[in-house]
mmJSON file of the N, C-alpha and C atoms, coordinates in Angstrom:
{"data_MODEL":{"atom_site":{
"group_PDB":["ATOM","ATOM","ATOM","ATOM","ATOM","ATOM","ATOM","ATOM","ATOM","ATOM","ATOM","ATOM","ATOM","ATOM","ATOM","ATOM","ATOM","ATOM","ATOM","ATOM","ATOM","ATOM","ATOM","ATOM","ATOM","ATOM","ATOM","ATOM","ATOM","ATOM","ATOM","ATOM","ATOM","ATOM","ATOM","ATOM","ATOM","ATOM","ATOM","ATOM","ATOM","ATOM","ATOM","ATOM","ATOM","ATOM","ATOM","ATOM","ATOM","ATOM","ATOM","ATOM","ATOM","ATOM","ATOM","ATOM","ATOM","ATOM","ATOM","ATOM","ATOM","ATOM","ATOM","ATOM","ATOM","ATOM","ATOM","ATOM","ATOM","ATOM","ATOM","ATOM","ATOM","ATOM","ATOM","ATOM","ATOM","ATOM","ATOM","ATOM","ATOM","ATOM","ATOM","ATOM","ATOM","ATOM","ATOM","ATOM","ATOM","ATOM","ATOM","ATOM","ATOM","ATOM","ATOM","ATOM","ATOM","ATOM","ATOM","ATOM","ATOM","ATOM","ATOM","ATOM","ATOM","ATOM","ATOM","ATOM","ATOM","ATOM","ATOM","ATOM","ATOM","ATOM","ATOM","ATOM","ATOM","ATOM","ATOM","ATOM","ATOM","ATOM","ATOM","ATOM","ATOM","ATOM","ATOM","ATOM","ATOM","ATOM","ATOM","ATOM","ATOM","ATOM","ATOM","ATOM","ATOM","ATOM","ATOM","ATOM","ATOM","ATOM","ATOM","ATOM","ATOM","ATOM","ATOM","ATOM","ATOM","ATOM","ATOM","ATOM","ATOM","ATOM","ATOM","ATOM"],
"id":[1,2,3,4,5,6,7,8,9,10,11,12,13,14,15,16,17,18,19,20,21,22,23,24,25,26,27,28,29,30,31,32,33,34,35,36,37,38,39,40,41,42,43,44,45,46,47,48,49,50,51,52,53,54,55,56,57,58,59,60,61,62,63,64,65,66,67,68,69,70,71,72,73,74,75,76,77,78,79,80,81,82,83,84,85,86,87,88,89,90,91,92,93,94,95,96,97,98,99,100,101,102,103,104,105,106,107,108,109,110,111,112,113,114,115,116,117,118,119,120,121,122,123,124,125,126,127,128,129,130,131,132,133,134,135,136,137,138,139,140,141,142,143,144,145,146,147,148,149,150,151,152,153,154,155,156],
"type_symbol":["N","C","C","N","C","C","N","C","C","N","C","C","N","C","C","N","C","C","N","C","C","N","C","C","N","C","C","N","C","C","N","C","C","N","C","C","N","C","C","N","C","C","N","C","C","N","C","C","N","C","C","N","C","C","N","C","C","N","C","C","N","C","C","N","C","C","N","C","C","N","C","C","N","C","C","N","C","C","N","C","C","N","C","C","N","C","C","N","C","C","N","C","C","N","C","C","N","C","C","N","C","C","N","C","C","N","C","C","N","C","C","N","C","C","N","C","C","N","C","C","N","C","C","N","C","C","N","C","C","N","C","C","N","C","C","N","C","C","N","C","C","N","C","C","N","C","C","N","C","C","N","C","C","N","C","C"],
"label_atom_id":["N","CA","C","N","CA","C","N","CA","C","N","CA","C","N","CA","C","N","CA","C","N","CA","C","N","CA","C","N","CA","C","N","CA","C","N","CA","C","N","CA","C","N","CA","C","N","CA","C","N","CA","C","N","CA","C","N","CA","C","N","CA","C","N","CA","C","N","CA","C","N","CA","C","N","CA","C","N","CA","C","N","CA","C","N","CA","C","N","CA","C","N","CA","C","N","CA","C","N","CA","C","N","CA","C","N","CA","C","N","CA","C","N","CA","C","N","CA","C","N","CA","C","N","CA","C","N","CA","C","N","CA","C","N","CA","C","N","CA","C","N","CA","C","N","CA","C","N","CA","C","N","CA","C","N","CA","C","N","CA","C","N","CA","C","N","CA","C","N","CA","C","N","CA","C","N","CA","C","N","CA","C"],
"label_alt_id":[null,null,null,null,null,null,null,null,null,null,null,null,null,null,null,null,null,null,null,null,null,null,null,null,null,null,null,null,null,null,null,null,null,null,null,null,null,null,null,null,null,null,null,null,null,null,null,null,null,null,null,null,null,null,null,null,null,null,null,null,null,null,null,null,null,null,null,null,null,null,null,null,null,null,null,null,null,null,null,null,null,null,null,null,null,null,null,null,null,null,null,null,null,null,null,null,null,null,null,null,null,null,null,null,null,null,null,null,null,null,null,null,null,null,null,null,null,null,null,null,null,null,null,null,null,null,null,null,null,null,null,null,null,null,null,null,null,null,null,null,null,null,null,null,null,null,null,null,null,null,null,null,null,null,null,null],
"label_comp_id":["MET","MET","MET","THR","THR","THR","GLU","GLU","GLU","ASN","ASN","ASN","THR","THR","THR","ASP","ASP","ASP","THR","THR","THR","ARG","ARG","ARG","LYS","LYS","LYS","THR","THR","THR","GLU","GLU","GLU","GLU","GLU","GLU","THR","THR","THR","ARG","ARG","ARG","SER","SER","SER","ILE","ILE","ILE","LEU","LEU","LEU","PHE","PHE","PHE","LEU","LEU","LEU","THR","THR","THR","VAL","VAL","VAL","VAL","VAL","VAL","MET","MET","MET","VAL","VAL","VAL","PRO","PRO","PRO","VAL","VAL","VAL","LEU","LEU","LEU","THR","THR","THR","VAL","VAL","VAL","ALA","ALA","ALA","LEU","LEU","LEU","ILE","ILE","ILE","ALA","ALA","ALA","VAL","VAL","VAL","TYR","TYR","TYR","GLY","GLY","GLY","PHE","PHE","PHE","ILE","ILE","ILE","VAL","VAL","VAL","TRP","TRP","TRP","PHE","PHE","PHE","TYR","TYR","TYR","GLN","GLN","GLN","ILE","ILE","ILE","LEU","LEU","LEU","ILE","ILE","ILE","GLY","GLY","GLY","GLY","GLY","GLY","PRO","PRO","PRO","PRO","PRO","PRO","HIS","HIS","HIS","HIS","HIS","HIS"],
"label_asym_id":["A","A","A","A","A","A","A","A","A","A","A","A","A","A","A","A","A","A","A","A","A","A","A","A","A","A","A","A","A","A","A","A","A","A","A","A","A","A","A","A","A","A","A","A","A","A","A","A","A","A","A","A","A","A","A","A","A","A","A","A","A","A","A","A","A","A","A","A","A","A","A","A","A","A","A","A","A","A","A","A","A","A","A","A","A","A","A","A","A","A","A","A","A","A","A","A","A","A","A","A","A","A","A","A","A","A","A","A","A","A","A","A","A","A","A","A","A","A","A","A","A","A","A","A","A","A","A","A","A","A","A","A","A","A","A","A","A","A","A","A","A","A","A","A","A","A","A","A","A","A","A","A","A","A","A","A"],
"label_entity_id":["1","1","1","1","1","1","1","1","1","1","1","1","1","1","1","1","1","1","1","1","1","1","1","1","1","1","1","1","1","1","1","1","1","1","1","1","1","1","1","1","1","1","1","1","1","1","1","1","1","1","1","1","1","1","1","1","1","1","1","1","1","1","1","1","1","1","1","1","1","1","1","1","1","1","1","1","1","1","1","1","1","1","1","1","1","1","1","1","1","1","1","1","1","1","1","1","1","1","1","1","1","1","1","1","1","1","1","1","1","1","1","1","1","1","1","1","1","1","1","1","1","1","1","1","1","1","1","1","1","1","1","1","1","1","1","1","1","1","1","1","1","1","1","1","1","1","1","1","1","1","1","1","1","1","1","1"],
"label_seq_id":[1,1,1,2,2,2,3,3,3,4,4,4,5,5,5,6,6,6,7,7,7,8,8,8,9,9,9,10,10,10,11,11,11,12,12,12,13,13,13,14,14,14,15,15,15,16,16,16,17,17,17,18,18,18,19,19,19,20,20,20,21,21,21,22,22,22,23,23,23,24,24,24,25,25,25,26,26,26,27,27,27,28,28,28,29,29,29,30,30,30,31,31,31,32,32,32,33,33,33,34,34,34,35,35,35,36,36,36,37,37,37,38,38,38,39,39,39,40,40,40,41,41,41,42,42,42,43,43,43,44,44,44,45,45,45,46,46,46,47,47,47,48,48,48,49,49,49,50,50,50,51,51,51,52,52,52],
"pdbx_PDB_ins_code":[null,null,null,null,null,null,null,null,null,null,null,null,null,null,null,null,null,null,null,null,null,null,null,null,null,null,null,null,null,null,null,null,null,null,null,null,null,null,null,null,null,null,null,null,null,null,null,null,null,null,null,null,null,null,null,null,null,null,null,null,null,null,null,null,null,null,null,null,null,null,null,null,null,null,null,null,null,null,null,null,null,null,null,null,null,null,null,null,null,null,null,null,null,null,null,null,null,null,null,null,null,null,null,null,null,null,null,null,null,null,null,null,null,null,null,null,null,null,null,null,null,null,null,null,null,null,null,null,null,null,null,null,null,null,null,null,null,null,null,null,null,null,null,null,null,null,null,null,null,null,null,null,null,null,null,null],
"Cartn_x":[20.301,21.078,22.404,22.437,23.693,24.668,24.147,25.029,25.732,24.998,25.6,26.67,26.379,27.322,28.571,28.392,29.532,30.389,29.736,30.467,31.246,30.624,31.292,32.504,32.355,33.478,34.626,34.293,35.322,36.041,35.294,35.905,36.779,36.335,37.12,38.412,38.33,39.524,40.52,40.028,40.913,41.531,40.751,41.265,42.366,42.142,43.141,44.415,44.277,45.449,46.194,45.47,46.106,46.865,46.241,46.898,48.158,48.09,49.233,50.328,49.968,50.964,51.546,50.762,51.222,51.495,50.5,50.605,51.598,51.639,52.565,54.019,54.446,55.826,56.12,55.18,55.391,55.529,54.657,54.735,55.997,56.43,57.661,58.868,58.975,60.083,60.036,58.851,58.722,59.142,58.755,59.122,60.631,61.263,62.712,63.406,62.883,63.47,63.352,62.22,62.038,62.988,63.124,64.048,65.486,65.877,67.214,67.435,66.444,66.565,66.713,65.945,66.033,67.43,67.974,69.318,70.337,70.225,71.156,71.117,69.923,69.783,70.305,70.03,70.529,72.055,72.667,74.124,74.696,73.972,74.409,74.387,73.346,73.221,74.272,74.59,75.527,76.966,77.21,78.584,79.067,78.212,78.635,78.35,78.722,78.476,79.356,78.938,79.732,81.079,82.091,83.435,83.699,84.454,84.776,86.084],
"Cartn_y":[-11.253,-10.529,-11.23,-12.535,-13.23,-13.037,-12.857,-12.613,-11.263,-10.261,-8.959,-9.051,-9.814,-9.985,-10.714,-11.757,-12.498,-11.622,-10.809,-9.908,-8.886,-8.382,-7.374,-7.982,-9.205,-9.858,-10.104,-10.485,-10.704,-9.407,-8.323,-7.023,-6.562,-6.784,-6.401,-7.205,-8.493,-9.335,-8.865,-8.559,-8.04,-6.721,-5.86,-4.565,-4.72,-5.582,-5.807,-6.399,-7.346,-7.929,-6.887,-6.052,-5.001,-4.039,-3.641,-2.705,-3.308,-4.56,-5.157,-5.613,-6.059,-6.598,-5.511,-4.511,-3.505,-2.159,-1.623,-0.251,-0.076,-0.995,-0.844,-0.848,-1.802,-1.738,-0.484,-0.074,1.119,2.358,2.505,3.656,3.618,2.433,2.308,2.749,2.272,2.67,4.17,4.703,6.134,6.949,6.516,7.233,7.211,6.076,5.977,6.847,6.861,7.695,9.176,9.6,10.999,11.355,10.481,10.733,10.838,9.942,10.0,11.282,11.721,12.969,14.155,14.159,15.252,15.298,14.164,14.116,14.578,14.108,14.479,15.992,16.55,17.977,18.794,18.341,19.03,19.042,17.932,17.873,18.791,18.959,19.919,21.329,21.662,23.008,23.305,22.336,22.599,22.242,21.697,21.438,20.03,19.079,17.692,17.108,15.85,15.203,15.825,15.737,16.339,15.619,16.386,15.824,15.654,14.63,14.376,15.019],
"Cartn_z":[165.837,166.819,167.108,167.118,167.378,166.224,165.006,163.868,164.027,164.502,164.771,165.846,166.904,167.999,167.519,166.714,166.187,165.275,164.451,163.559,164.366,165.4,166.24,166.947,167.462,168.132,167.156,165.93,164.917,164.599,164.446,164.172,165.335,166.556,167.725,167.795,167.487,167.5,166.445,165.251,164.199,164.604,165.228,165.651,166.697,167.662,168.703,168.107,167.217,166.569,165.748,165.011,164.221,165.124,166.233,167.14,167.752,168.172,168.855,167.896,166.713,165.786,164.888,164.516,163.569,164.249,164.932,165.408,166.557,167.49,168.615,168.136,167.293,166.814,165.982,165.141,164.317,165.208,166.186,167.076,167.932,168.337,169.117,168.3,167.074,166.205,165.931,165.686,165.431,166.654,167.834,169.052,169.265,169.047,169.181,168.134,166.915,165.86,166.211,166.725,167.109,168.246,169.224,170.329,169.817,168.924,168.34,167.567,166.827,166.09,167.034,168.124,169.092,169.704,170.088,170.662,169.634,168.417,167.352,167.103,167.007,166.748,167.926,169.139,170.333,170.334,169.963,169.925,168.844,167.743,166.728,167.319,168.071,168.627,169.693,170.54,171.636,171.273,170.11,169.686,169.924,169.999,170.12,171.492,171.671,172.947,174.036,175.279,176.365,176.507,176.891,177.08,178.57,178.875,180.287,180.656],
"occupancy":[1.0,1.0,1.0,1.0,1.0,1.0,1.0,1.0,1.0,1.0,1.0,1.0,1.0,1.0,1.0,1.0,1.0,1.0,1.0,1.0,1.0,1.0,1.0,1.0,1.0,1.0,1.0,1.0,1.0,1.0,1.0,1.0,1.0,1.0,1.0,1.0,1.0,1.0,1.0,1.0,1.0,1.0,1.0,1.0,1.0,1.0,1.0,1.0,1.0,1.0,1.0,1.0,1.0,1.0,1.0,1.0,1.0,1.0,1.0,1.0,1.0,1.0,1.0,1.0,1.0,1.0,1.0,1.0,1.0,1.0,1.0,1.0,1.0,1.0,1.0,1.0,1.0,1.0,1.0,1.0,1.0,1.0,1.0,1.0,1.0,1.0,1.0,1.0,1.0,1.0,1.0,1.0,1.0,1.0,1.0,1.0,1.0,1.0,1.0,1.0,1.0,1.0,1.0,1.0,1.0,1.0,1.0,1.0,1.0,1.0,1.0,1.0,1.0,1.0,1.0,1.0,1.0,1.0,1.0,1.0,1.0,1.0,1.0,1.0,1.0,1.0,1.0,1.0,1.0,1.0,1.0,1.0,1.0,1.0,1.0,1.0,1.0,1.0,1.0,1.0,1.0,1.0,1.0,1.0,1.0,1.0,1.0,1.0,1.0,1.0,1.0,1.0,1.0,1.0,1.0,1.0],
"B_iso_or_equiv":[0.0,0.0,0.0,0.0,0.0,0.0,0.0,0.0,0.0,0.0,0.0,0.0,0.0,0.0,0.0,0.0,0.0,0.0,0.0,0.0,0.0,0.0,0.0,0.0,0.0,0.0,0.0,0.0,0.0,0.0,0.0,0.0,0.0,0.0,0.0,0.0,0.0,0.0,0.0,0.0,0.0,0.0,0.0,0.0,0.0,0.0,0.0,0.0,0.0,0.0,0.0,0.0,0.0,0.0,0.0,0.0,0.0,0.0,0.0,0.0,0.0,0.0,0.0,0.0,0.0,0.0,0.0,0.0,0.0,0.0,0.0,0.0,0.0,0.0,0.0,0.0,0.0,0.0,0.0,0.0,0.0,0.0,0.0,0.0,0.0,0.0,0.0,0.0,0.0,0.0,0.0,0.0,0.0,0.0,0.0,0.0,0.0,0.0,0.0,0.0,0.0,0.0,0.0,0.0,0.0,0.0,0.0,0.0,0.0,0.0,0.0,0.0,0.0,0.0,0.0,0.0,0.0,0.0,0.0,0.0,0.0,0.0,0.0,0.0,0.0,0.0,0.0,0.0,0.0,0.0,0.0,0.0,0.0,0.0,0.0,0.0,0.0,0.0,0.0,0.0,0.0,0.0,0.0,0.0,0.0,0.0,0.0,0.0,0.0,0.0,0.0,0.0,0.0,0.0,0.0,0.0],
"pdbx_formal_charge":[null,null,null,null,null,null,null,null,null,null,null,null,null,null,null,null,null,null,null,null,null,null,null,null,null,null,null,null,null,null,null,null,null,null,null,null,null,null,null,null,null,null,null,null,null,null,null,null,null,null,null,null,null,null,null,null,null,null,null,null,null,null,null,null,null,null,null,null,null,null,null,null,null,null,null,null,null,null,null,null,null,null,null,null,null,null,null,null,null,null,null,null,null,null,null,null,null,null,null,null,null,null,null,null,null,null,null,null,null,null,null,null,null,null,null,null,null,null,null,null,null,null,null,null,null,null,null,null,null,null,null,null,null,null,null,null,null,null,null,null,null,null,null,null,null,null,null,null,null,null,null,null,null,null,null,null],
"auth_seq_id":[1,1,1,2,2,2,3,3,3,4,4,4,5,5,5,6,6,6,7,7,7,8,8,8,9,9,9,10,10,10,11,11,11,12,12,12,13,13,13,14,14,14,15,15,15,16,16,16,17,17,17,18,18,18,19,19,19,20,20,20,21,21,21,22,22,22,23,23,23,24,24,24,25,25,25,26,26,26,27,27,27,28,28,28,29,29,29,30,30,30,31,31,31,32,32,32,33,33,33,34,34,34,35,35,35,36,36,36,37,37,37,38,38,38,39,39,39,40,40,40,41,41,41,42,42,42,43,43,43,44,44,44,45,45,45,46,46,46,47,47,47,48,48,48,49,49,49,50,50,50,51,51,51,52,52,52],
"auth_comp_id":["MET","MET","MET","THR","THR","THR","GLU","GLU","GLU","ASN","ASN","ASN","THR","THR","THR","ASP","ASP","ASP","THR","THR","THR","ARG","ARG","ARG","LYS","LYS","LYS","THR","THR","THR","GLU","GLU","GLU","GLU","GLU","GLU","THR","THR","THR","ARG","ARG","ARG","SER","SER","SER","ILE","ILE","ILE","LEU","LEU","LEU","PHE","PHE","PHE","LEU","LEU","LEU","THR","THR","THR","VAL","VAL","VAL","VAL","VAL","VAL","MET","MET","MET","VAL","VAL","VAL","PRO","PRO","PRO","VAL","VAL","VAL","LEU","LEU","LEU","THR","THR","THR","VAL","VAL","VAL","ALA","ALA","ALA","LEU","LEU","LEU","ILE","ILE","ILE","ALA","ALA","ALA","VAL","VAL","VAL","TYR","TYR","TYR","GLY","GLY","GLY","PHE","PHE","PHE","ILE","ILE","ILE","VAL","VAL","VAL","TRP","TRP","TRP","PHE","PHE","PHE","TYR","TYR","TYR","GLN","GLN","GLN","ILE","ILE","ILE","LEU","LEU","LEU","ILE","ILE","ILE","GLY","GLY","GLY","GLY","GLY","GLY","PRO","PRO","PRO","PRO","PRO","PRO","HIS","HIS","HIS","HIS","HIS","HIS"],
"auth_asym_id":["A","A","A","A","A","A","A","A","A","A","A","A","A","A","A","A","A","A","A","A","A","A","A","A","A","A","A","A","A","A","A","A","A","A","A","A","A","A","A","A","A","A","A","A","A","A","A","A","A","A","A","A","A","A","A","A","A","A","A","A","A","A","A","A","A","A","A","A","A","A","A","A","A","A","A","A","A","A","A","A","A","A","A","A","A","A","A","A","A","A","A","A","A","A","A","A","A","A","A","A","A","A","A","A","A","A","A","A","A","A","A","A","A","A","A","A","A","A","A","A","A","A","A","A","A","A","A","A","A","A","A","A","A","A","A","A","A","A","A","A","A","A","A","A","A","A","A","A","A","A","A","A","A","A","A","A"],
"auth_atom_id":["N","CA","C","N","CA","C","N","CA","C","N","CA","C","N","CA","C","N","CA","C","N","CA","C","N","CA","C","N","CA","C","N","CA","C","N","CA","C","N","CA","C","N","CA","C","N","CA","C","N","CA","C","N","CA","C","N","CA","C","N","CA","C","N","CA","C","N","CA","C","N","CA","C","N","CA","C","N","CA","C","N","CA","C","N","CA","C","N","CA","C","N","CA","C","N","CA","C","N","CA","C","N","CA","C","N","CA","C","N","CA","C","N","CA","C","N","CA","C","N","CA","C","N","CA","C","N","CA","C","N","CA","C","N","CA","C","N","CA","C","N","CA","C","N","CA","C","N","CA","C","N","CA","C","N","CA","C","N","CA","C","N","CA","C","N","CA","C","N","CA","C","N","CA","C","N","CA","C","N","CA","C"],
"pdbx_PDB_model_num":[1,1,1,1,1,1,1,1,1,1,1,1,1,1,1,1,1,1,1,1,1,1,1,1,1,1,1,1,1,1,1,1,1,1,1,1,1,1,1,1,1,1,1,1,1,1,1,1,1,1,1,1,1,1,1,1,1,1,1,1,1,1,1,1,1,1,1,1,1,1,1,1,1,1,1,1,1,1,1,1,1,1,1,1,1,1,1,1,1,1,1,1,1,1,1,1,1,1,1,1,1,1,1,1,1,1,1,1,1,1,1,1,1,1,1,1,1,1,1,1,1,1,1,1,1,1,1,1,1,1,1,1,1,1,1,1,1,1,1,1,1,1,1,1,1,1,1,1,1,1,1,1,1,1,1,1]
}}}
């Protein structure tokens, strides 16, 4: 039973490291890229950035 517990803890640690080191930065970059695309496309539709 302790071997199962140790294996599970190791898998959980790997999962947490994968999520924090790989997935969070990838999702952050993707979210920023999507936001930039939305702004860019919106500016195409309305004719460019607003003028003062």
